N, C-alpha and C positions, 0 to 999 in steps of 0.2 A: 504494500500500500504506500503510495508516495507520501512524503511529509505533509503535503497539503491535505490529503485525505485523512491522515491520522489526526492532524490538528482540527479538521472539521468535525470528525467524529467526537473528539474530546470536547470540543465546544458545545456540540449538540447534547452530549451527555451531561455537561454542566448545566445547560439550560433546562433539560428535562428534570434534573435533580432539584433545581430551584423551583420548578413548577410543581413537582411532587410535594415539596415542603410547603409551598403556599397552599396547595389544595388540602393537604392534611390539616394545616392551620385553620383554614376556612371551615372544614368539617368539624373540627374539634370545638370551634367557637360558635357553631351554628346558632345556638339559642342565647348567646350572651348579649345583654343589653348594650347598645352603643357600639357593637362590633362592626368594623368596616372591613369587608372582604378584600382580598388582594388577588391579582392575577400576575403571571409572569409572561413576558413576551420576549422572544429572542429570534424567531424565525426570520423576520424581515432584516434584522441587522446581520444575521448569519448569511443570508442570501447576498446582501450588499458587500459583505466582507469577502465572500467567495469570488464575486465579480472582480474585486481588487486583489485577489489572491492573498488576503491577510486575515484568515479566520482567527488568529490569536487576539485580534482586537475586539472580538465579540464578547459582550457581557449581557447576561440575563438581567433584565430590568423589570422591577415591579411596576405595574400600571394601576391607575386609579380605577378599580373595578366598581366602586360604590356608585359611580355615575352611570355605568352601563349595565348593571345587573337589575333584574326586576325586583320589586319590593315584595319579597315572600318571607320566609323564615330568616330573619336577620339579613335580608337582602340576597339570599341564596336559595336555589332550588336544590335540595339534597340529592335528587336523582341526577341532576346535571353535574353536580360536583363528583359524585361517584363515577359517572360516565367519563368525566375528564381524568379522574385518577386511573381508571382502567385504560384509557387511551394512552396516557403518559407511560404507564407501566409496559404496555405493548411496544411502544416506540423504543423505550429504554432496552427492552429485551432484544429487539431486532438489531439495534446498534451494538450492543455488547456481543451478540452472536457474530456480527460482522467483524468486529475487532478481534474476537477470539479466533475466528477462522484465519484472518490475515496473520495473526501472531503465530498460529500453528504452521502456516506456510513459510513464514520467515524462519522458524525454528528448523523445519525440515531442510530448507535451503542452507542454513548454517551447518547442519550436520552432513551436508553433501548428498542427501537423499534425492533432492530435486535437481 
């Protein structure tokens, strides 16, 4: 995997990790009075950084979700939060499997098997 791809996967995993933390935080505080939910956005900045071949400059950034979420339980819909958590976990699994496969190939190449 070229360095650019490794850096991109690493930054995507960082963003997904931040999103998973924010989603867990939202779910845990669902019924808390005065709680303001958060969202994490990184896809657009990752895409722009890739166009410039600089994925190391990508940072996962929280965005103000209170303005964009419907007024339900604490400003959140529990079903959508759980769906987002599931989607994030699936994306994380795909990226870690990709990285694992590439590292296996590198290991085989270093051993002279490939």
